[in-house]
C-alpha positions in Angstrom: 14.2 6.7 -24.3 17.0 8.0 -26.0 19.0 9.4 -22.8 21.9 11.9 -25.3 22.0 11.8 -29.0 23.0 13.7 -31.9 23.7 12.7 -35.5 27.0 15.3 -35.2 29.7 12.9 -34.1 31.5 15.7 -33.2 28.9 17.5 -31.0 28.7 13.5 -29.9 32.3 13.7 -28.9 32.3 17.3 -27.3 28.9 16.2 -25.0 30.5 13.1 -24.1 34.0 14.6 -22.8 31.6 16.8 -20.9 29.6 14.7 -19.4 31.9 12.1 -18.7 33.7 14.7 -16.2 30.5 15.9 -14.5 27.8 13.5 -14.2 26.9 10.5 -12.9 23.0 11.4 -11.5 21.1 10.6 -12.8 21.7 7.1 -11.9 19.7 5.4 -14.4 19.9 7.3 -17.9 18.4 4.0 -20.1 15.3 5.4 -19.8 12.9 7.8 -17.6 13.0 6.1 -13.8 10.7 7.3 -10.5 9.6 6.6 -7.2 12.8 4.9 -6.2 12.3 1.3 -3.6 15.6 0.3 -2.8 16.4 -2.8 -1.2 19.6 -4.9 0.1 19.1 -9.1 -0.9 22.4 -11.3 -1.3 25.0 -8.6 -0.3 23.4 -6.6 -3.1 21.3 -3.2 -3.5 18.6 -4.2 -5.7 16.4 -0.9 -6.6 12.5 -1.3 -8.1 11.5 1.9 -9.9 8.7 3.0 -12.3 9.1 3.7 -16.0 8.1 7.2 -17.1 6.9 6.5 -21.0 8.7 9.0 -23.0 7.0 11.9 -23.8 4.6 11.6 -21.9 1.7 14.4 -20.9 0.2 12.6 -17.5 1.5 9.4 -15.6 2.6 6.6 -18.1 3.4 4.2 -16.2 2.6 0.6 -17.4 6.0 -1.5 -15.9 8.2 -1.4 -13.1 12.3 -1.9 -13.4 14.3 -4.1 -10.9 18.6 -2.8 -10.9 21.0 -3.6 -9.0 25.0 -2.9 -7.6 27.5 -3.7 -5.3 29.2 -0.6 -5.3 26.8 2.3 -5.1 27.7 3.5 -8.9 27.6 1.1 -11.3 24.4 -0.1 -11.8 22.8 -3.5 -13.4 19.8 -3.7 -15.6 17.9 -6.4 -14.2 14.8 -5.9 -16.6 10.6 -5.7 -15.8 10.2 -7.9 -12.8 6.0 -6.9 -13.2 4.1 -5.4 -15.1 0.2 -4.2 -14.9 -0.7 -7.0 -17.2 0.2 -9.4 -14.2 -3.3 -8.4 -12.7 -5.8 -9.5 -13.8 -8.2 -6.9 -11.7 -6.1 -3.9 -13.0 -7.0 -1.6 -15.9 -3.0 0.8 -15.0 -1.0 2.9 -13.6 2.2 1.4 -11.9 2.3 3.7 -9.9 5.5 3.9 -7.0 5.8 0.7 -4.5 8.7 -1.0 -2.3 9.9 -4.9 -2.4 11.3 -6.9 1.1 12.7 -10.0 1.3 10.8 -12.5 4.1 11.7 -16.6 4.3 13.3 -16.7 1.2 10.8 -14.6 -0.6 10.2 -11.6 -2.5 7.0 -9.4 -1.6 6.2 -6.7 -3.8 4.2 -4.0 -2.9 2.1 -2.0 -5.7 -0.6 0.5 -6.1 -2.7 0.1 -9.8 -5.9 0.9 -11.0 -7.9 -1.5 -10.4 -10.9 -2.4 -12.6 -14.6 -1.0 -11.3 -12.4 0.6 -7.5 -9.7 3.0 -8.3 -6.3 2.9 -7.1 -5.6 0.3 -5.1 -2.3 -1.6 -3.6 -1.9 -5.5 -4.6 0.8 -7.7 -3.8 3.3 -9.9 -6.0 5.7 -12.9 -5.1 8.6 -13.7 -6.4 11.8 -16.4 -5.5 14.5 -14.2 -6.8 14.6 -10.4 -6.0 14.6 -9.8 -10.0 11.1 -11.6 -10.7 8.9 -12.7 -12.1 6.6 -11.2 -9.9 2.9 -13.1 -9.9 0.4 -12.0 -8.1 -1.2 -14.5 -5.4 -4.2 -12.7 -4.5 -6.4 -12.4 -7.7 -7.3 -9.1 -6.3 -6.1 -6.4 -4.5 -4.8 -6.5 -0.7 -6.2 -3.4 0.7 -8.8 -0.8 -0.8 -10.2 2.5 1.2 -10.9 4.6 -1.8 -8.9 7.3 -0.6 -5.9 7.9 -2.3 -4.5 4.2 -1.5 -1.2 4.9 -4.1 2.6 4.5 -2.6 2.8 1.8 -0.5 5.8 1.3 2.2 6.5 -1.8 3.8 9.2 -2.7 6.7 9.4 -5.9 9.0 10.1 -5.1 12.7 12.9 -6.8 14.6 10.5 -8.3 16.8 9.0 -9.8 13.2 5.7 -7.4 13.0 5.6 -6.0 9.2 4.1 -2.8 8.6 2.4 -1.9 5.4 1.9 2.4 5.4 0.4 4.0 2.2 -2.0 6.9 1.1 -2.4 10.5 -0.3 -4.1 12.7 1.2 -4.1 10.4 3.9 -2.1 8.0 5.7 -2.9 4.3 6.5 -1.5 1.5 7.7 -1.9 -2.4 8.3 -0.2 -5.3 10.3 0.7 -8.1 8.2 0.1 -11.2 8.7 3.2 -13.4 8.5 2.3 -14.4 4.9 2.9 -11.2 3.8 -0.1 -11.6 0.9 -3.2 -11.0 4.7 -3.3 -8.5 7.2 -4.3 -8.8 10.9 -7.7 -8.1 10.2 -8.7 -7.7 14.8 -7.1 -4.4 13.9 -8.2 -3.6 10.4 -7.1 -0.6 8.0 -5.4 2.3 10.5 -5.6 5.8 9.9 -2.9 7.7 11.0 -3.9 10.8 12.7 -2.2 14.1 10.5 -1.4 16.3 13.0 0.5 19.2 12.9 3.0 17.9 15.7 3.4 14.8 13.8 3.6 16.8 10.0 3.9 19.9 10.7 2.1 23.0 9.8 0.5 23.4 6.1 0.2 26.8 5.4 -2.9 28.3 3.1 -4.6 24.7 2.4 -8.1 24.4 3.9 -8.2 20.6 2.8 -4.5 19.7 4.0 -3.6 21.1 7.4 -0.1 19.3 7.7 3.1 19.1 5.0 2.5 15.1 4.2 1.5 14.7 0.8 2.5 11.2 0.0 5.4 9.0 -0.8 5.8 8.0 2.7 8.8 5.6 3.0 9.0 3.6 6.3 11.9 2.1 8.9 14.0 1.6 11.5 16.8 3.1 12.6 18.1 2.3 16.3 15.4 2.8 18.6 13.8 5.8 15.9 10.8 4.9 13.2 10.8 6.9 10.2 8.5 8.7 8.3 9.7 10.6 5.2 7.4 11.3 3.2 7.0 13.8 0.1 5.6 16.9 1.7 4.2 20.6 1.2 1.9 20.5 -1.8 3.2 20.7 -5.7 6.2 21.1 -6.1 6.9 18.4 -3.1 9.8 18.6 -0.6 11.2 15.9 1.2 10.4 15.8 4.7 10.2 13.6 8.1 8.7 12.3 10.9 9.8 9.8 13.4 8.0 7.8 16.9 9.6 5.7 19.6 6.4 3.2 17.9 5.8 2.0 14.4 2.2 3.1 15.0 3.2 6.5 16.0 2.2 9.1 17.8 4.7 10.4 15.5 6.6 14.0 15.2 7.4 16.2 12.7 11.2 16.5 12.7 12.2 18.9 9.1 12.6 19.1 6.1 15.7 16.8 4.0 15.2 18.2 0.7 13.9 21.2 -0.6 11.0 21.8 -2.8 11.8 24.1 -6.0 15.0 23.0 -6.7 16.5 23.7 -10.1 16.4 20.4 -12.3 14.2 18.6 -9.5 10.6 17.7 -11.3 7.2 18.9 -9.5 6.9 15.7 -7.3 9.7 13.5 -5.2 9.6 10.8 -3.8 12.8 9.1 -1.0 14.2 5.6 -0.9 16.4 5.9 2.6 19.0 2.6 2.5 22.0 2.1 5.6 24.3 -0.4 3.1 27.7 -1.3 4.2 28.3 1.9 7.0 26.5 4.5 4.0 23.1 5.9 4.5 22.0 6.8 1.2 18.6 9.3 0.2 17.2 8.2 -3.3 14.6 10.4 -4.9 14.1 11.5 -8.2 14.4 14.6 -11.1 13.5 15.7 -14.4 17.0 16.3 -15.7 17.9 14.0 -18.4 17.3 15.5 -22.1 13.4 15.1 -22.1 12.9 14.9 -18.6 10.1 16.8 -17.3 7.4 16.0 -14.5 6.2 13.2 -16.2 9.1 11.9 -17.5 11.6 11.4 -14.8 15.3 10.0 -13.2 16.2 8.3 -9.7 18.9 9.9 -8.2 21.0 9.2 -5.3 22.8 10.6 -2.5 25.4 10.2 0.7 24.3 11.4 3.4 25.5 11.2 7.0 23.1 11.1 10.1 23.1 13.8 12.6 24.4 12.4 16.3 20.9 12.3 17.6 19.8 10.7 14.3 18.0 13.3 12.9 18.3 14.6 9.1 20.8 17.3 8.0 19.3 18.8 4.7 20.7 17.4 1.4 20.9 19.1 -1.9 20.6 17.3 -4.7 24.3 17.0 -6.2 25.4 16.1 -10.1 28.1 13.9 -9.1 26.4 11.5 -7.0 27.9 9.2 -4.5 31.3 7.7 -4.0 32.2 4.0 -5.4 32.1 2.2 -1.8 34.2 -1.1 -4.5 36.1 -1.7 -6.8 34.1 -3.6 -10.0 36.5 -6.6 -11.0 37.3 -6.8 -14.4 38.0 -10.2 -14.8 34.9 -12.2 -13.9 31.6 -11.5 -16.4 29.8 -8.5 -16.8 27.2 -7.5 -18.1 26.9 -4.9 -20.6 23.8 -3.0 -19.4 25.7 -2.5 -15.9 26.2 0.9 -16.6 27.4 4.0 -13.5 26.9 6.2 -17.1 26.2 6.2 -20.9 25.8 8.2 -23.9 23.1 7.0 -26.1 22.7 3.8 -26.0 19.3 2.4 -24.2 18.4 -2.1 -22.9 16.4 -4.7 -24.2 15.3 -8.2 -22.8 15.7 -10.8 -24.2 13.5 -14.1 -23.0 16.8 -16.6 -23.9 20.0 -14.1 -23.1 18.8 -11.7 -21.1 19.4 -8.1 -20.9 21.3 -6.5 -23.5 22.8 -3.3 -24.8 21.1 -1.6 -27.7 20.7 1.2 -30.4 24.3 1.7 -30.6 25.4 4.5 -33.0 28.8 5.8 -34.4 30.1 7.9 -31.1 27.8 6.6 -28.2 29.5 5.2 -25.1 28.8 3.3 -21.4 31.4 4.6 -19.1 31.7 1.8 -16.4 33.0 2.8 -12.9 36.0 2.6 -10.4 37.6 -0.9 -12.3 40.5 -2.8 -10.6 43.3 -4.3 -13.1 45.5 -4.8 -10.7 49.5 -4.8 -9.9 49.5 -7.1 -13.2 46.7 -5.5 -15.2 45.0 -7.1 -18.3 46.2 -8.9 -21.4 43.1 -9.2 -24.0 39.6 -8.2 -23.6 36.4 -10.7 -24.8 33.2 -8.8 -25.8 30.1 -10.9 -26.5 28.8 -8.4 -29.6 26.1 -9.4 -31.8 25.9 -7.8 -35.5 24.8 -6.9 -39.0 27.5 -4.2 -39.9 30.6 -4.3 -41.9 33.6 -2.3 -39.8 32.2 -1.5 -36.1 34.1 -1.6 -33.7 34.4 -0.5 -29.3 37.3 1.4 -28.3 38.6 1.1 -24.5 39.0 3.6 -22.7 40.9 4.8 -19.3 39.0 7.8 -17.5 37.2 9.1 -20.6 35.8 8.9 -23.9 39.7 10.1 -25.2 41.2 8.8 -22.3 44.5 6.8 -23.2 43.2 4.1 -25.3 43.8 0.3 -24.1 42.1 -1.9 -26.4 40.1 -1.8 -29.9 37.7 -4.5 -30.5 36.8 -5.6 -34.1 32.7 -5.9 -34.3 31.8 -8.6 -37.6 29.0 -9.2 -39.1 27.4 -12.0 -36.6 24.3 -12.6 -39.1 21.6 -11.2 -37.0 21.7 -9.0 -34.1 20.4 -12.1 -31.6 23.4 -14.3 -32.6 26.4 -13.6 -30.3 29.3 -14.2 -30.8 32.4 -13.4 -29.1 35.0 -11.3 -29.8 38.8 -11.2 -28.1 41.0 -7.6 -28.5 44.8 -7.4 -26.9 45.2 -4.9 -23.5 47.8 -3.0 -22.8 48.4 -0.8 -20.3 45.7 -1.4 -17.7 46.2 -1.2 -14.3 44.8 -0.1 -11.2 42.3 1.0 -10.8 40.5 3.0 -13.0 37.4 4.5 -14.9 36.5 2.1 -18.0 34.8 3.8 -21.4 33.5 1.5 -24.2 33.3 3.7 -27.3 31.6 2.3 -30.1 32.1 3.0 -33.6 30.6 2.5 -37.1 28.7 4.1 -39.8 26.0 1.9 -40.4 23.5 3.4 -39.4 21.7 3.4 -36.1 22.0 0.0 -34.3 25.7 -0.8 -35.3 25.5 -3.9 -33.2 24.3 -5.2 -29.5 26.5 -5.7 -26.5 25.3 -8.5 -24.4 28.7 -8.6 -21.7 32.4 -8.7 -21.0 35.5 -9.6 -19.4 39.0 -9.4 -19.1 41.8 -11.9 -18.9 44.4 -11.0 -16.4 48.3 -10.8 -17.3 50.2 -13.2 -16.0 53.3 -11.1 -16.0 
């Protein structure tokens, strides 16, 4: 999905300046993403999303995507860890799932249309948060025949794991320690959807409460939270709390109101505490080409009220502030992006995720890069090209900001034949946003971009 594109270089530059100054939401721009599910592992945040195919008029979703960050502003594309093709019993529909770690393994709970059954929840397992995941069962984990979508998983302090899911009903099971089966003595439990527990919905005889879908279940302190998509279409985000992981639940209110500009007709929450900060993930339709079936994941930082209740959270264009600095002297994947204009990412079996579909005037922004007091003396970029005369400009704090380096990109003999190119650097000290601005004139896909690194000055 081309997040910003024009055949007129002047217009591209103008749009780039405006966008760079104004926005970092949605946080992923290289493709349409939906149904965010964050998880912490190895000191990082891993964000799992669905992938809305471009120009869809219904939900067309074939794979899940994974992104990672340490600073909550620069997101590294980790590729697709799982797709419907990885399940022999599945027909289609890679809808909203959630992953969790247990005993150094990662379990990804995902709903799909099962052959002959309809929507069902399956589970996939991996040794790595970025996959690949595989299906250990060869069949669904749970199936009721009544809206088996949107699983959410949490492991309580006593080690008991719970899996909730459902639309229009809400179900749960108590997962066994193997995380791929559940306690058959308890079975599948249907949660009573009472007005006291989930709010009152007006004018709908079939759905008496505000609960719609997309539950997100977790514990914070002594309170258990059930955040969910509410009110029907268009959806708000609401929540209930309980003193027990299985209820009874008490409705607490709306978190994000429905019908706000640029929100999609659906919404889906993911909630995370990370390094002393609290975050709400959701999705909207604000990228070019966006809509109710082409959504984009967004992020807001918030603070709980003293009693543990949520404040009202409104969507912003800016998103959260960085909670750390990126080290430019470590090799960084080119697919680490705070904001981009025009580029896309692809995955190579040998080289991993790289940036492609680069045209003249496209750019990548990386936020909060700390060059230190000595600064950088040189810049290295790993590139592959068939073009002649292409280059990469490195600017500080804007596409028209100070130019600190210009990297020549030669014809390397192929778009998969990588070469490390080096350029001298001048004027890079302290903390800055860095803009990689791509230049060239030979049509689309001027070159591909795999990774970058600065070298520190000795003086």
